[in-house]
TIFIVO-930546 format. One record per residue (C-alpha): x, y, z; residue number from 1. Coordinates in pm, 1 decimal, m for minus. Each point is the difference from the previous one (the first is absolute). Example, Ala and Ser with C-alpha at 12.3 -4.5 7.8 and 13.67 -1.06 7.14 Angstrom:
residues 2
REC        px        py        pz    i
REC    1230.0    m450.0     780.0    1
REC     137.0     344.0     m66.0    2
//
This chain:
residues 313
REC        px        py        pz    i
REC    9912.9   11690.2   10687.1    1
REC      64.7    m196.3    m289.6    2
REC    m205.9      67.5    m328.0    3
REC       1.8     m59.3    m375.8    4
REC      41.5     324.7    m186.4    5
REC      23.0     158.0    m365.3    6
REC     205.5     282.8     m84.1    7
REC     m91.6      m6.8    m344.4    8
REC    m233.5    m214.0    m218.3    9
REC     109.9    m326.0    m171.2   10
REC      61.6    m357.3      40.5   11
REC      77.6    m205.6     293.2   12
REC     341.5     164.0      30.2   13
REC    m149.5     335.5      99.0   14
REC    m114.0    m165.6     314.6   15
REC     205.7     111.6     347.1   16
REC      m7.5    m163.1     315.1   17
REC      23.6     296.7     224.1   18
REC     134.9    m104.9     334.0   19
REC     m65.9     288.7     193.7   20
REC    m320.9     165.5    m153.9   21
REC    m129.6     258.7     289.4   22
REC    m336.8    m150.6     180.0   23
REC    m312.3     197.1    m176.2   24
REC    m160.0     296.2     201.3   25
REC    m328.1     m56.5     136.9   26
REC    m241.4     254.2    m138.6   27
REC    m376.5      68.1      73.0   28
REC    m244.8    m272.7    m124.9   29
REC     282.3    m241.7     m42.3   30
REC     171.8    m332.0     167.2   31
REC     323.6    m106.0      14.4   32
REC      19.0    m382.8     m55.2   33
REC     282.4    m286.0      43.6   34
REC     m30.8    m161.3    m352.1   35
REC       1.8    m387.4      60.4   36
REC     m42.4     m76.0    m387.7   37
REC     m47.2     207.9    m272.2   38
REC    m190.9    m104.6    m345.3   39
REC     155.1      20.7    m347.9   40
REC    m233.9      80.6    m262.9   41
REC      29.7     100.4    m368.0   42
REC     m30.7     379.4      75.6   43
REC     315.6     m15.0     183.1   44
REC     250.9    m105.5    m254.1   45
REC    m224.1     235.8    m224.9   46
REC      80.3     285.4     228.2   47
REC     365.9    m111.4      45.2   48
REC      48.5      18.0    m400.0   49
REC    m178.6     334.8     m10.6   50
REC    m308.3    m103.1    m216.4   51
REC    m216.9     161.4     259.1   52
REC     155.7     351.1      m2.5   53
REC    m302.9     174.5    m136.6   54
REC    m205.6    m129.4     296.4   55
REC     221.6      m8.7     287.3   56
REC     281.7     260.2      17.3   57
REC     288.0    m127.2     228.7   58
REC     234.1     191.4     209.4   59
REC     320.9    m212.5      43.6   60
REC     125.9    m154.3     146.3   61
REC    m318.4    m182.7      34.0   62
REC     m76.6    m285.4     160.3   63
REC    m214.3    m254.1    m182.6   64
REC    m290.9    m263.2      90.7   65
REC    m361.3      71.5      75.1   66
REC    m142.1    m326.5     158.2   67
REC      74.5    m107.6     361.1   68
REC    m129.1    m140.9     316.0   69
REC     173.1      70.6     316.7   70
REC     m27.6     160.7     386.6   71
REC     m83.6     334.4      63.2   72
REC     269.5     166.2     209.6   73
REC    m138.7     327.9      36.4   74
REC    m357.2     226.2    m128.8   75
REC      15.9     341.8     m87.4   76
REC    m232.6     301.5      81.1   77
REC    m345.7     m79.7    m108.2   78
REC      14.7    m358.6      30.3   79
REC    m228.6    m116.3     282.6   80
REC      62.0    m300.4     242.8   81
REC    m325.3    m143.7    m118.9   82
REC     151.0       6.2    m376.5   83
REC     347.0     m87.0      46.7   84
REC     226.0     m58.5     311.9   85
REC     373.2    m124.2      51.9   86
REC      35.1    m367.4     m41.1   87
REC    m293.3     m12.0    m242.6   88
REC      60.6    m291.2    m268.5   89
REC     m90.5     190.0    m336.2   90
REC      52.1     m35.8    m383.3   91
REC     m62.9     233.6    m298.3   92
REC     206.0     255.4    m212.1   93
REC     297.2     179.3     136.6   94
REC     140.8     124.6    m333.5   95
REC      94.7     331.5    m111.3   96
REC    m306.6      47.8    m225.3   97
REC    m245.4     m73.3     283.9   98
REC     189.0     274.4     240.6   99
REC     225.4    m251.5     170.6  100
REC     360.7     m23.5     m13.4  101
REC      55.9    m321.0    m161.4  102
REC     m39.6    m365.6      95.4  103
REC     329.0    m156.0     m87.4  104
REC     139.6     127.0     299.7  105
REC      27.8    m150.3     369.5  106
REC    m224.8     329.0      90.5  107
REC    m238.2     160.4    m161.3  108
REC    m262.2     296.9       3.4  109
REC    m366.5     m87.7    m114.4  110
REC    m296.3     226.8     m40.0  111
REC    m295.1    m161.0     236.2  112
REC    m211.3      39.1    m287.9  113
REC     201.0    m245.2    m162.5  114
REC      32.2    m253.8     275.7  115
REC    m236.3    m247.6     159.9  116
REC      28.0    m292.1     251.8  117
REC     179.6    m315.3    m113.1  118
REC    m244.7    m295.8     m94.7  119
REC      38.6    m208.9     325.5  120
REC      35.5    m347.8    m134.8  121
REC     315.4      98.2    m234.4  122
REC     334.9      58.9      73.8  123
REC     190.9     300.6     m70.3  124
REC     139.7    m158.1    m331.6  125
REC    m334.7     m89.6    m145.2  126
REC    m167.8     304.0     154.7  127
REC     266.1     220.7    m223.8  128
REC     m92.0    m170.9    m295.4  129
REC    m383.6     114.7      13.0  130
REC      10.7     400.9       6.4  131
REC      m5.3      61.5    m368.5  132
REC    m108.9    m307.9    m156.2  133
REC    m269.9     m65.8     265.0  134
REC    m127.9     337.6     m63.4  135
REC      m1.9     m11.6    m334.9  136
REC    m193.9    m314.8     m37.8  137
REC    m238.4     142.7     266.7  138
REC     m36.4     295.4    m217.8  139
REC     m60.5    m142.2    m293.7  140
REC    m218.5    m283.1      71.0  141
REC    m211.4     136.3     297.6  142
REC     m11.6     402.1    m120.3  143
REC      64.0      m6.5    m362.0  144
REC    m123.3    m309.6    m160.4  145
REC    m288.2     m75.4     313.7  146
REC      66.3    m380.8     m59.3  147
REC    m280.8    m177.3     127.8  148
REC    m112.9    m403.7      17.1  149
REC     m27.1    m192.7    m293.3  150
REC     187.5     251.5    m245.2  151
REC     286.2     m79.5    m203.2  152
REC     346.2     189.9      36.0  153
REC     330.1     m41.6    m221.1  154
REC     279.7      90.7     235.6  155
REC     353.1      27.5    m173.5  156
REC     326.6    m100.9     127.2  157
REC    m154.6    m194.0     275.6  158
REC     297.0    m121.0     151.7  159
REC     118.2     372.3      66.6  160
REC     m15.8     190.5     284.5  161
REC    m349.0     155.8     m99.8  162
REC    m129.2    m264.9    m207.5  163
REC      78.6    m263.5     303.8  164
REC    m214.3     224.7     244.3  165
REC    m242.7      11.5    m234.6  166
REC     m95.6    m304.6     m76.0  167
REC     m56.9     m83.0     359.6  168
REC    m196.7     296.9      43.0  169
REC    m236.0     m64.0    m301.3  170
REC     m82.5    m361.5     120.6  171
REC     m72.4     138.6     320.0  172
REC    m274.3     250.0    m177.9  173
REC    m101.9    m293.4    m147.1  174
REC     110.0      53.9    m354.2  175
REC     103.1    m261.8    m262.1  176
REC     361.4     115.5     m91.1  177
REC     222.8     m82.5    m317.2  178
REC     342.5      82.2       9.6  179
REC     298.4      47.8    m215.3  180
REC     378.7    m150.8     129.3  181
REC     265.8    m186.3    m126.0  182
REC     m21.1    m362.3      21.4  183
REC     231.1     m34.4     275.5  184
REC    m224.3     197.0     228.1  185
REC    m358.8    m242.3     m99.1  186
REC      22.3    m166.3     340.5  187
REC      85.2     296.3     219.0  188
REC    m303.3     239.5    m173.1  189
REC    m215.0    m324.1      34.4  190
REC      38.4     m44.4     374.1  191
REC     m78.9     376.7      14.3  192
REC    m334.3     m80.2    m130.7  193
REC      33.0      58.7    m360.5  194
REC    m277.9    m172.0    m239.1  195
REC     144.1      37.0    m326.2  196
REC     404.6      36.9     m54.2  197
REC     131.8     108.6    m349.1  198
REC     353.9     m65.6     m76.0  199
REC      56.1     380.2    m172.2  200
REC     307.4    m115.5    m198.2  201
REC    m192.2    m307.8    m175.6  202
REC    m386.5      64.8      22.6  203
REC    m198.2     296.9    m102.7  204
REC    m215.6     127.9     257.2  205
REC    m258.2     207.6    m210.7  206
REC     m95.5    m320.3    m194.5  207
REC     m27.4    m202.6     278.3  208
REC    m212.4     233.4     241.8  209
REC    m339.3     204.7    m120.4  210
REC    m269.9     199.0     183.0  211
REC     235.9      50.1     316.7  212
REC    m122.7     289.8     264.5  213
REC     294.4     156.9      45.9  214
REC     396.2      18.1     m51.5  215
REC     271.6      86.0     234.8  216
REC     306.8      77.3    m235.5  217
REC     335.6      m8.1     190.9  218
REC     199.8     m19.1    m312.3  219
REC     m88.9     274.3    m250.2  220
REC      63.9      47.2    m396.3  221
REC    m119.5    m245.6    m227.1  222
REC    m139.6    m246.7     290.2  223
REC    m219.4     322.2      73.8  224
REC    m123.9      74.3    m340.2  225
REC    m100.1    m364.7     m26.7  226
REC    m195.4     m28.3     315.4  227
REC    m258.6     186.5    m172.7  228
REC    m108.2    m287.6    m149.3  229
REC     m77.9    m206.4     271.2  230
REC    m241.4     217.4     171.2  231
REC    m391.6      16.2     m88.5  232
REC    m148.7     305.5     m52.9  233
REC     m25.4     208.8     362.6  234
REC     290.9    m117.7     118.9  235
REC     306.3     169.2     148.0  236
REC     397.3     m30.3     m24.9  237
REC     222.0     144.6     214.9  238
REC     352.5      47.4     m53.6  239
REC     283.9      73.0     263.8  240
REC     226.1     135.7    m355.3  241
REC    m233.3      99.0    m241.2  242
REC    m219.2     324.2     m75.8  243
REC    m364.9     m83.3    m108.8  244
REC     m12.0     m20.4    m391.8  245
REC    m294.6     144.1    m104.3  246
REC      m9.5    m154.9    m315.8  247
REC     m10.4    m355.4     131.8  248
REC    m292.6      85.4     265.7  249
REC    m208.5     131.1    m303.6  250
REC      81.8    m290.9    m191.8  251
REC     m96.5    m284.8     261.8  252
REC    m215.8     209.7     220.8  253
REC     201.8     m12.0     314.5  254
REC     117.9     207.9     236.0  255
REC     384.8      41.3      95.4  256
REC     182.2     159.6     275.0  257
REC     329.9      75.3      83.0  258
REC      77.5     m54.7     380.9  259
REC     228.3     173.5     182.8  260
REC      44.2    m166.7     333.0  261
REC     m26.1     201.7     317.5  262
REC     103.9    m205.1     307.5  263
REC    m216.6     239.4     278.8  264
REC     m88.4     m99.6     355.3  265
REC    m317.5    m113.7     m86.1  266
REC      95.0    m243.3    m280.6  267
REC     274.6    m167.8     200.3  268
REC    m199.9     m42.1     279.3  269
REC    m260.2    m196.2    m216.9  270
REC     262.8    m156.6    m166.2  271
REC     170.1    m119.1     342.8  272
REC    m356.9    m123.0     144.1  273
REC     m68.0    m195.0    m324.4  274
REC     352.7    m181.1      19.0  275
REC     m47.9     m94.7     393.0  276
REC    m391.4    m116.8     m49.5  277
REC     126.6    m200.1    m327.2  278
REC     359.9    m125.6      75.9  279
REC      97.0     130.9    m330.6  280
REC     321.7    m112.6    m150.5  281
REC     259.1     224.8     m51.2  282
REC     293.7    m162.2    m229.5  283
REC     358.5      80.3     117.0  284
REC     219.4     m97.1    m300.4  285
REC     317.0     162.0      48.5  286
REC     142.0     145.9     323.3  287
REC     316.0     253.6     m14.0  288
REC     161.1     227.5     269.7  289
REC      m2.7     388.3     m13.7  290
REC     394.4     m19.0    m102.6  291
REC    m119.2    m200.2    m303.5  292
REC    m319.5     227.3    m108.4  293
REC     182.1      95.6    m348.3  294
REC     m22.3    m400.3     m71.5  295
REC    m370.9     m15.3     152.4  296
REC    m125.4     282.6    m255.8  297
REC     180.4    m186.7    m277.3  298
REC    m159.6    m294.3      86.0  299
REC    m333.4     175.2      m7.7  300
REC      26.5     120.3    m329.2  301
REC     174.8    m296.8    m181.5  302
REC    m138.7    m313.2     125.6  303
REC    m364.8      55.4      30.9  304
REC     m44.8    m126.0     365.2  305
REC    m250.1    m260.6     113.3  306
REC    m169.0     258.5     272.7  307
REC     251.3     205.1     185.7  308
REC     328.6     118.8      28.3  309
REC     126.8     132.1     333.0  310
REC     222.0     165.5     208.1  311
REC      95.3    m150.3     355.9  312
REC     149.9     226.7     236.3  313
//
């Protein structure tokens, strides 16, 4: 089978398309899936370039990729037919970091605790854009923030993968949504439901927003630090990138949470049900082939895509 692998850390030239990768060996508690599409996330190019070495130890050659959608080919010992069976449409994580063999491949191994049934109303391409960003948005807004009707939330990077799903989820929960994005993406985020759109290049969000209940930060750095100013006392900021800043927490009287997203079966199932019930929009900005995995990772890193970048098998 074919896969996109690395034998060392580096930029796009370290990716090799292996035409004769051995099919993964089935083991207890796992499934073998035929990959229909794989999602490309910022963490993928960070893994390739070695930025995640302290958290993720790879054995070379290593197949890249985490998010996928596909069809179950085989189920391992300990996986009952009431859970998963041959022919089921599923989505989730098949990355090495979650006990899989890597999603940038024609066939992959996945842990049964890291997959769920694919949303019925989503195509394979749309579904593969959901595991990481959908669960990130769900975990932040539903579990960490506990966002409710009438509350106000600022979502940074509203046109990105997480932001575009988070806007839709926040509106579903009845919140008033402000978001930061570029001028080119204003109409896109308005169509998703954003009530206030701030051009981060020409406008200063902390001068325009006050007394917000929550912030979802997908940008980090100075944007994270400035975000404390828009929160009312008792508010909460969830960051995908920054550890809680105790000085700012005390200064503004707010709670700060660093979120490590965990795409387990329970959360993936809830996201799939929500998507099916509400016809959620997953925007696929650009589609690459498996042979173009290196280009796809560079595009994700350099372009700030609107929604998702995927590999179609």
